[in-house]
N, C-alpha and C positions, 0 to 999 in steps of 0.2 A: 499769196500777196496780190490779190486782184486790185487794180486801180483803174478808174475811169476819168478821163480828162474831158471836160465839157467846154467847148469853145463856141465859135459861130461859123457856120458854113458859108461858103461863097464860091463863085466861079473862080477857077484858078487864074484867070486873067485879071481878076479884081481882088488881089490879096489884101488891099487896104480895107476892104469891107469885112474881112474875116478876123477871127481870133483862132489862129491855127493850132489845133491840138496835136498835130504831128510834130511841129517844131518844138512845142512845149514838151511833148513826150520824149523827143530825142535828147533834149537838154536834161531831163530827169534821168534817163538811162545813163547818159555820160556821167552825170554828177554822182549817181549811186555807186559807180565803180571806184570812187575815192573813199567810200566809207570803210571798207575792209583794209585798203592799202594805206590810208592816211588818218584814220580815226581809231580803229581797233588796235590794241596792243599787238604787235607782230608775233609775240610769243603765245597769243591766244588763237587757236584755229577757228576760222569763221568763213562762211560762204554767203554771199549775197548775189544771186543770179536773176537777171531778167530773162525770161525764157519765151515770152510771147509779146508781140507788138502788133495789134490789129487796128486798122483804120481804113476808112474809105471804101468806095465801091467802083470807082472809075478814075481815069487818069486826069480829067480836066475839072474836077470839083474838089475844093478843100472841104473835108468832112466836118461835121459838127462835133463828133466825139472820136476818141481813140481809147483803146484799152491796153493796159499793160498787165502782165502776169509774171510771177516769179516766185522765188523761195528764199528763205533765210535759214541758215544752219549754223550751229555753234555748239561746243561742248559745255559752255558755261552760260547759265540762264541770265546772268548779269550782262554778258556780252550781247545776248539776244535783245535784251531791253535797250542796250546802248544803240544797237543797229536800228531798231524800230524808231527810237527817238530821232536819229539822224534822218531816217526816211521821211518822217513827218516834217522835219525842218526843211529838208531839200524840196519836198513837194510844195510846201507852203511858199517857199521863196520863189520857185519857178512859176507857180501860179500867179504870184504878185507881179513878177517881172513880165510875164507874157499875157496877163489879163485873161487867163482861163481859170476854170474851177477844177480842182482836183479832189476826188473823193477816193479814199482807201477803204477797202472792205477786207477785214481779216479776222481771224480768231483772236480772242483776248491776248493770247500769248503764242509765240511760235512754238513749234514742237520742242519739248524739253529733251535733253540727251537721255538715251537709254543706258542706264547704269546697272550692271548686274551685281546683285548682292553676293558677297564672298561665300557665305554659308550655303546659299541656294545653288551657287555655281558649282561648288564642290559636290553637292548632292547630285545635281544633274549630270556632272561629269562621271560620277561613280556609276550611275545608271547606264550611261552611254557606253562606258568601257566594259561593263558586264554584258551588254547586249551585242557590241560590235568589236570588242577587243581594242587593245591599245593602238593598233595601226589605224583603226577607224575613227579615232578621235583626235582633233587638233585643238589646242588651246593657246591663247596668247596672240590672237589676231590683232593687227593694227586697228585702231578706231576708225569708224566709217561715219561719214556725214549723212548717211541715209536717215530719213525721218521715219519714225515707227510709232504706231498707236500704243504698242506695249509700254512705251515710256510713261504713259499716263497711269497704267495699272501698277507699274513698279514704284510709282511715287506713293501709292496707297498701301501696297503689300509687297514685301521683299520678293524678288523673283530673279529668274535667269532666262535671258533670251538666247536661244540656240539656233544656229544655222545648219540646215541639212543640205549637203552638197548636191548639185545637179549633174555632176560629171563634167566632161569636156564639152562645154557648150558656151554660147554667147551669154553674157550676164543679163540680169533683169533690165527692163526698160530699153531693150535693144531690139531692133527689127528682126535680128537673126535668132532671138531666144526661142528655144524649143524645150518645153517641160519634159523632163525625163520621167516617164511613167513608173519606172522601177524605183524611183525615190519615194513613191507612195508607200511601198512596203516598209521602207526604213522609218518613215514618219509614224506610221501606225504602230510599228513595233516599239518605237521609242515611247510614244504616249501610253501604250498599254503597260510597258515595264515601269514607266514613271508613276503611274497610278498605283500599281501593285506595291511599289516601294514607298510611296508617299503616305498611303492610308495608315499603315502601322506606325509611321513616324508621327503623323498627326494625332493619333490616339495617345501615343506616348507623351507628346508635348502638352496635350490638353489635360492629361492625368497628373 
């Protein structure tokens, strides 16, 4: 969710000559926090996070532009579209009130939820249990708001997204994360076994 606010720069001592994009951006950030809490049905999980606010180069100049970045997550695509519409409405309203221009640049749709196909999930689980035993497989994890490219593939072809554990380590997108090299062996083993089991099934389904 990149967004750029275009105002008018000025010396900080002459704010009357400026159209301050920082003030406008702050209002947008604050207003966006009401979308999930006051617009989306509270029974529908959703996330709207502004994660970056960049503006200015020094302390005594009101900058001409400011940049906001963030992300939208939801399990229901209709909720995603509802959030996007609210973002557009808020940005347009703040732009009008503060006399700055706001341009949003985003993909046509937020990332869709990754939904595993039941049949493919059962198949992947059978391969995993055969390779690593019952103790090495966990099913029934809580849903996660993480965005995943695989979601686009699974909209076209039924599939199953599998997580391979990294052991006792910090999670992804954490400064302390350290990839466990031993997990590579597990991943290669899984994919090799999956292909060995999938090819005969594909021939059976096509015949």
